[in-house]
Every structure is written in structure tokens, then in C-alpha cells.
C-alpha atoms as one frame of an Amber mdcrd trajectory, in Angstrom:
protein
   0.000   0.000   0.000   1.220   3.478  -0.843   0.649   6.547   1.330   1.643
  10.190   0.927   2.852  12.443   3.734   2.523  16.240   3.863   5.777  16.745
   1.988   4.256  14.619  -0.788   6.769  11.850  -0.099   5.505   8.352  -0.883
   5.629   5.667   1.797   5.171   2.023   0.896   3.781  -0.200   3.656   2.778
  -3.845   3.504   0.060  -3.474   6.156  -1.405  -1.051   8.675   1.397   0.056
  11.040   0.992  -1.421  14.523   4.201  -0.224  16.202   4.509   3.553  16.143
   7.296   5.873  17.268   6.068   9.465  17.526   8.638  12.269  17.754   6.147
  15.162  17.923   4.193  15.875  21.139   0.985  17.117  19.500   0.962  14.141
  17.163   1.416  11.752  20.072  -1.646  13.249  21.739  -3.542  12.918  18.457
  -2.698   9.221  18.224  -4.114   8.630  21.687  -7.320  10.467  20.844  -7.636
   8.334  17.719  -7.587   5.229  19.934  -4.025   4.254  19.058  -2.337   4.424
  22.466  -1.613   0.698  22.488   0.237   1.052  19.159   2.647   3.720  20.454
   5.963   2.106  21.403   8.230   5.176  21.540   7.891   8.916  22.126   9.817
  12.005  23.209  10.372  13.463  26.665   8.192  16.381  25.566   5.157  14.169
  24.880   3.398  15.312  28.047  -0.221  14.598  27.044  -1.708  12.410  28.283
   0.362  12.663  31.461   0.711   8.946  32.123   2.120   8.078  28.716   5.828
   8.620  29.404   5.565   6.269  32.354   4.383   3.345  30.250   6.117   3.957
  26.903   9.790   4.154  25.911  11.210   7.690  25.854  13.708   7.863  22.981
  14.976  11.449  23.389  13.694  14.880  22.431  12.469  16.391  19.188  15.915
  17.477  17.971  18.046  14.640  19.322  17.080  11.008  19.737  18.738   7.717
  20.616  18.656   5.912  17.285  19.676   2.558  18.767  16.774   2.719  21.221
  14.355   3.456  18.388  15.767   0.597  16.317  15.349  -1.770  19.266  11.636
  -0.925  19.373  11.274  -2.383  15.861   8.786   0.286  14.723   6.588  -0.110
  11.674   6.549   3.674  11.197   8.094   6.817  12.681   6.093  10.050  12.806
   7.962  13.338  12.403   7.333  16.991  11.585   9.251  19.244   9.209   9.649
  21.997  11.794  10.101  19.944  14.961  12.619  17.383  13.689  15.851  17.916
  11.768  16.761  16.683   8.296  19.766  14.873   9.756  17.532  13.009  12.192
  15.075  12.005   9.512  17.849  10.687   7.266  18.977   8.350  10.046  15.448
   7.395  11.013  14.662   6.323   7.458  17.315   3.619   7.857  15.173   2.152
  10.646  11.584   2.421   9.355   9.357   4.426   6.997   9.047   8.048   8.175
   5.840  10.053   7.788   6.442  13.820   7.923   3.786  16.402   8.719   4.013
  20.036   7.600   1.515  22.287   9.365   0.947  25.975   8.674  -2.793  26.427
   9.106  -6.021  24.797  10.228  -6.515  23.091   6.857  -3.115  21.395   7.160
  -3.954  20.242  10.689  -7.250  18.703   9.619  -5.577  17.062   6.633  -3.070
  15.382   8.958  -5.900  13.966  11.065  -7.455  12.598   7.880  -4.111  11.133
   6.783  -3.655   9.373  10.133  -7.180   8.013   9.881  -6.326   6.305   6.598
  -2.757   5.351   7.563  -3.790   3.641  10.815  -7.223   2.382   9.692  -9.161
   4.580  12.117 -11.053   6.590   9.518 -14.287   6.817  11.505 -12.596   8.222
  14.620 -10.570  10.652  12.511 -13.672  11.930  10.760 -15.447  12.369  14.081
 -12.549  14.401  15.430 -12.408  16.532  12.276 -16.101  17.317  12.605 -15.636
  18.236  16.285 -12.877  20.701  15.384 -14.868  22.180  12.510 -17.903  22.671
  14.731 -15.876  24.430  17.440 -14.130  26.565  14.823 -17.414  27.591  13.209
 -18.878  28.642  16.535 -15.770  30.628  17.412 -15.822  32.396  14.048 -19.346
  33.615  14.764 -18.156  34.974  18.114 -14.901  36.566  16.999 -16.306  38.423
  13.986 -17.930  40.898  16.382 -14.758  41.421  18.417 -12.306  44.284  17.806
  -8.960  43.613  16.177  -6.110  43.902  18.683  -2.429  44.547  17.945  -0.354
  41.850  19.591   3.099  40.306  19.814   3.566  36.641  20.693   6.829  35.840
  22.518   8.240  32.315  22.469  11.747  32.863  23.912  13.936  35.074  26.076
  17.711  35.686  25.795  17.333  36.467  22.987  13.761  37.703  22.834  12.042
  35.840  20.001   8.522  36.048  18.603   6.255  34.129  16.254   5.940  35.777
  12.834   4.466  34.831   9.451   4.593  31.343   7.951   3.971  29.743  11.342
   0.977  27.890  12.753   1.000  30.282  15.721   0.548  33.254  13.417  -2.391
  31.526  11.765  -3.990  31.016  15.170  -3.432  34.678  15.998  -5.209  35.660
  12.799  -8.129  33.354  13.609  -8.395  35.235  16.913  -8.648  38.564  15.079
  -5.254  39.585  16.427  -2.926  41.697  14.287   0.595  40.364  14.749   2.895
  43.403  14.791   5.704  41.127  13.637   3.606  39.547  10.901   5.876  41.067
   8.256   8.871  39.059   9.495   9.685  35.402   8.859   9.123  32.474  11.188
  10.686  33.083  14.654  12.843  36.221  14.521  14.859  37.797  17.319  13.506
  41.222  18.301  14.709  44.208  20.288  12.293  45.321  22.991  13.283  48.933
  22.417  11.988  48.819  18.842   8.525  47.464  19.636   5.718  49.668  18.381
   4.303  51.552  21.365   0.817  51.091  19.870   0.897  47.365  20.550  -2.058
  46.484  22.784  -1.167  43.030  24.087   2.116  41.192  24.610   1.583  37.454
  24.893   4.151  35.336  26.716   3.773  31.699  25.742   4.039  28.852  28.233
   6.294  27.043  25.757   8.919  26.502  24.535  10.278  29.067  27.036   8.573
  28.869  30.460   7.582  32.506  30.862   6.247  33.546  34.273   5.111  36.608
  36.234   8.682  37.854  36.562   8.870  38.271  32.801   5.551  40.092  32.784
   7.062  42.722  35.064  10.124  43.085  32.820   7.964  43.830  29.800   5.608
  46.076  31.729   8.593  48.225  32.663   9.492  48.562  28.993   5.929  49.118
  27.764   3.885  50.401  30.724   0.785  51.137  28.625   0.610  47.652  27.128
  -1.227  44.670  28.582   1.169  41.746  29.183  -0.278  38.272  29.739   0.741
  34.642  29.970  -0.951  32.367  27.418  -1.174  28.600  27.045   1.214  27.930
  24.183  -0.208  24.475  23.572  -3.460  25.949  22.292  -1.604  28.235  19.889
   0.999  25.765  18.616  -0.316  22.226  19.095  -2.264  21.067  16.079  -4.136
  17.773  16.135  -6.789  16.811  18.670  -5.963  19.740  21.001  -7.744  21.925
  18.462 -11.106  20.590  19.623 -10.599  22.496  22.894  -8.533  25.415  21.563
 -11.406  27.589  20.386 -13.096  27.549  23.791  -9.792  28.625  25.293  -9.487
  31.412  22.714 -12.965  32.680  23.564 -12.151  32.798  27.270  -8.869  34.540
  26.507 -10.633  37.222  24.487 -13.252  37.742  27.200 -10.500  38.173  29.805
  -8.707  40.704  27.617 -11.859  42.772  27.291 -12.775  42.565  30.983
């Protein structure tokens, strides 16, 4: 059987994969929600949802560095990767072990397509379709809500030392746009470094993501000192950057976030 991943690479498999190594946290969570937990044999130390999973599955490393011998010992039928999360060098080595399926996510359409692909790849089409419909329903309801909300100028920080933000051609930026937020760094590429002193004083909200850098209240105070007239908040980065089944809950989180901003 032949399957295509999101880089349009062709994978040839003799049967439905039953032993899966997932090297992307959001994709690991998606597998579980598709009823495939028993098929997962390896994952990363960052695969934190569901919480119990790392205690019962083999942790093979992170998203940038893995223990190839440990993965090989698991005898996987397939390895799941992502173009952004995992490196080309890693994928080249992983392909010597098992077929590698690579996702490439920039927007909601891409995320839903991946769910559909996994449904076919792992013979769980009905569950995948149900999840897709759940996400679409939540998205539709949120769109009705957000169309009446004012556009807000925002910056979304993902790192400190150096300060880095999410810009265009990222899934985070797409989520910001869905929230009717104007990303003040939307003219830049991917995840640029920025100078706090050059930030537009008209920015209304600075968002400090919970991941990959663990921002906290101390960092809020730092930014408030630089931009005293700007609202600075902590946001749940998983809802802005995790595609897959987390999307079914993301739009309710976004609505609550907007309501809190307007309070």
C-alpha cells in the first residue's frame, strides 16, 4: 500500500502500522485520541499529554536529538515526524530504521488534513472523521463569536535571551489571525529575534507563551517596565501551537482569553 505524507513523499507499507514511534508531542496526543495508544511504542520526553504516557512507553529522546539505537530496538513499523520539529539529519537516520511520515503544518486546513491522513494510515477513519467534525464545529462557533470582536495589535513571545517572537509562515501566526489579532511582527519570517526597544508603542497586548520558554510573572514585570501602557499576559502555548486533537478544545480557550482581555 502506498501513502503520501505532507511533503508529498511516498511511503510504501505492507500493512497497517501497529508499532509507532512518535517524535512530535501534538501528534502523540492525536494518536491517543484516535484510539491508538496501544500502538505507540516510543515517544519524546516532551510528549506530556496524556500525562501517564511517558511512564508506560519508551522515551527515545527529544524532538531534535534522539537515541537511534533505542528506536531501532523498538522495531517500529513507522516513525512520525514533523518538518519543523525534527531535523533533516535526524530524519535521514530514522529512514534507515523504518518508513518516516512527515507532517508540515501551517494552518487549520493542514492540521485537519493530517488527522485525515492518520485516519487512513492507521485504519481509524471513523474516529478521525469524528474528530475533524468536532474541530470544525468548534471553529465555526468561534468564528461567529470573533467576527464581532475588535482587532487587537499583539506580539507573541516564544523565547527570552534572545527575545524571540512568532511571525508569518507559522501555525502560531495563523492562530493569531483566527483570533482577530494583528501580529505586529507579521511582516517578518518564522521566529525572529527582536529588540524590545523597537517594539511599536501602539501594541495592545504582549503574549508570553508557556512554551517553549517557560515565561512567568517575573517576565511580565520586565515587559511592563518597557511598555507600561501595554497589557502583558501569559498564554497557554499548547493551544496556539499544538495542532491535532488539542484543536477541539482550543477555540473555547481562545474565547475565554478574548473575554479576559476585554474585561
